[in-house]
N, C-alpha and C positions, 0 to 999 in steps of 0.2 A: 504494500500500500504506500503510495507516494506522499510526500509532504508538499503542500502547495505553498509557495512563497508569496510574499506580499505582492510582487509584480504580477503574479497570475491574476489576482483579484483586481488590481488596477487595470489590467488589460480587459478582463471580463466585463467590468462595469463601464469602461470607457471606450470600448472597441467600436469603430464605425464600419470597418471592413467586414462585410457579411460572411465571407469565407472564413476569415480568422475567428469571427464571433462564433460560427457554428462549431469549429474545432474546439474552442474554449468551452462552449456549452456542453459538447459531448464529453469532454474530459471532466467537467464539473459534475457530471452525473455519476461518475465512478467513485468508489470508496477512497477516501484520502484523509489525511490529517492536516492540521494547521498549528503552528507554534503560537503560543500566547504573545510572543514578540510581534508576529504579523498582525494580530488583533490590535495591539497597541499602535503600530504604524498606520494601519488602515483607519482606525478611529480618528487619529490626528489628521490624516490626509483628507478623509471624507468630510470631517467637520470643517476644516479650513476651506475646502473647495465647494462644498454643497450644503453645509449646515448640519447642526446637531441632530435634527430629526431624521434626515436621510442617513447620516452616519449610524445612528442607533438602530434604525430599521435594517440596514445592510449587515451590521454585525450580528443582529439577532438571526437573520437568514443564514449567515455563515456558520454561526455556532450551532444552529439546529441541523445543519447539513454535514458537518465534519467533526471528527473527534479532535479535541484540543489537547495539545501536549504542553505540560507545564515545564518551567525551567527549574531543574533541581540544582543542588549545590555542586554535584558532579558535573553537570552540563555547564554551569557557570565557570568552573575551574578549567574544564576542557576548552571552552571558548576563549578564555584568557590565554591559555597555552597556545592556541592557534594564532592569536594576535601577536604573540611574542615572535613568532616565526614568519608571519606574512602580514602585510599591511592591508587589512580589510576593516570595514566598519564594524562596530560592536554588534549591531543587530544582525549582520550577516554571519558573524562568528557564532552568535548564540543560536541562530536558526540552523547553521551548518553543524554545530556540535550536537544539537538536538537530533538532527537527521542521522548523524553518525551513530549516536548512542542507541537510537531506535531502529537502526538498519533500514533507513528510508532513502528513496531517491527524491531529490529536490526538483520540483517542477518550477523552473525559472529561466529567464534570459539574462539574469544579472551575472556579469563576468567575474565578480568576486568569488563566486562559488567554485569556479574552475580552478582556483588556486588552492583549494582545500584537498590535500592528499587523501585519497580513499573515498571521497564523496562522489556519488553518482549524480549527475545533473542532466536533465532533459528539458526540452522546450516543445511547444506544440508543433 
């Protein structure tokens, strides 16, 4: 079961190209997980761009559709260890460490994930 990155949902909710949108929607129907870090990023992004009501509605939909993976102490430390060796944003290190810990493929087009050794990354 893959982990859907923040970018997946940004594309899903903002995609204008009908072919890409269909691929995103098809993938969105499959079982997947999402990191609590992505929920944080999405709430902030949706609130800033479209308002609190839309942000809260979208997050309820996401939470109802996918299993949420929490950040544990082990994941936090592993993420910090990743950042010692490679220069990636904190949120990407946390999502990447979460996916590694739970043996998940990350669905994202964010190039930072390509730098994490052992992490499988795919895009639509």
